[in-house]
N, C-alpha and C positions, 0 to 999 in steps of 0.2 A: 557513948564514950568515943572519944576521937582516936582515930588510928595513930599510933605513935610513929613519927617520921623516922625512917631508917637513916642512919648516919652513914655517909660515905667514908670508908676508912682513909686515913691520912695517906697511906702509901699509894692508894688509887688516885687521890687528888693530886699528889706530887707527880705521879706518872702522867696523868692528863695534862697537867700544866707544862711538864717538860716536853710532851708530845706536841702540844700547841706551840711552844717556843721553838722546838726544832722545826716544825713545819713552817713557821713564820721566817725562821732563818734560811731554810732551804728556798723559800719563795723569793726572798730578798737577794740571796746569791744568785739564783737563776735570772732574775730581772737584771741585776748588775752585769753579769756575764753576757747576757743577750745585748745589753746596751753596748758593751766594749766590742763585741763581735760586729754589731751594726756599725759602729764608729770605725773600726778597722777596715770593714768592707768599703765603706764610704771613702775613706782615705786612699785605699788602694785604687778604687774607681777614679777618684779625682786625679791621682798621680798618672794613671793611664791616659786620661783625658788631656792632661797637661802635656804629657810626652807626645801625644798625637798632634796637638796644636803646635808644639815646637817644631815638630817635623814638617807640618804643613807650611809654617812660616819659613822654615829653611828651604823647603822645596820651592816655594813661590820666589823667594829671593834668588835662588839659583836659576830659576827660569827667567826672571827679569835680567840678571846679569848675562845669561846666555843670549837673551834677545838683544841686549845692548851691544854684545860682542858682534852679533850678526849685523846690526845696523853700522857698527864702527867699521867693519870690513866691506860694507857696501860701497861700490864705486860711486854712488851718488853722494856719499858724505866724505869722500876723499879728494874730491875735486875742488877747484876754486869756485867761489860764488860767482855765478852769472845768471842772467835772465833765463837762458834755455835750461840750464840744469835746475835752477830754482822751481820752475813750473813742474818739472818731472818730480823733484824732490818733495814739493809740497803735495802733490797728488799722492805720492807714496805715504807721506806722513799723515795726511788726512785719513787714509785707509787705516793706518795704525791707530790713530786716535779713535776712530769709530769702532774698530775691533776690540780695543782695550778699554773702551769706555772713558777715555781721558776728556776732560773738559777743554783741554788746550795743550799745545805743544810749543815750547819756546826754543828757538834756535839761537845758538850762541857760537860765535866764531872766535878763535883765539885772539886775544888782545882787545876785544870789545869791552866797553864798560856798559854799554847798552846791548840789548838783544831784541829780536822781534818775534812775535808769535805768528801763527799761520795766517792771521788776518791782518798782517802788516802793522800791528800796533806795537809801538816801542815799549819795552819793559826795562825798568831800571834794576840793575844788579848791585846789590850791597857788597861791600868789600869782603866780608867772610865768605860769601858765595863765590866771589871771584877767585879767592884764594883756593877754595876746594877745586874749582873748575880748572885753574891753572896747573895745579898739582896733578890732577888726572891727565890733562893734556900732555904735560911734560913727561910723565911716567908712562904715557900710552896705556893707562889702565881704565877699565870701566868701573865706575863707582856708583854706589847707591848712597844718597845722603838724605838729610831731612829737609832739604830745600823744598820750598813750596811757594806758589804764587799767592800773594796776599789777597784776600777776598775784597778788601776795601780799596785797594790801589794796585797798580801794576809794579810791584816791588818783589823781587826774588830775595 
């Protein structure tokens, strides 16, 4: 004779099902809350990194402006252009070019449509750049602009 299987009471089956459902719900809630916590932590970390980068860029800009003010006040840059001053000025600028890792420095005198770099190469200056430089010269303010020397040609 076969043993008669015992039936699990209905109330016990419902209790087990509810316990499994509750356990699954708690696991899903825990995973979702951990995901939200991780996302919040990542956002906070990225915000701190972004703020540090903004501060670095601001500090860099202030340093460049201060360096430009020092150059502007240097007697070498306040005198008329002549051969004796040019030699001393070029030596000074070559040192700056080396220390700041610039590939070139272009010298512009008020009223010029062209300028020259430290190797005596002529550089054409486009009208928008002339406007920026003339405004800076008239207001006697140091400016940082997005002017750059073209890689394919000698145009600012």
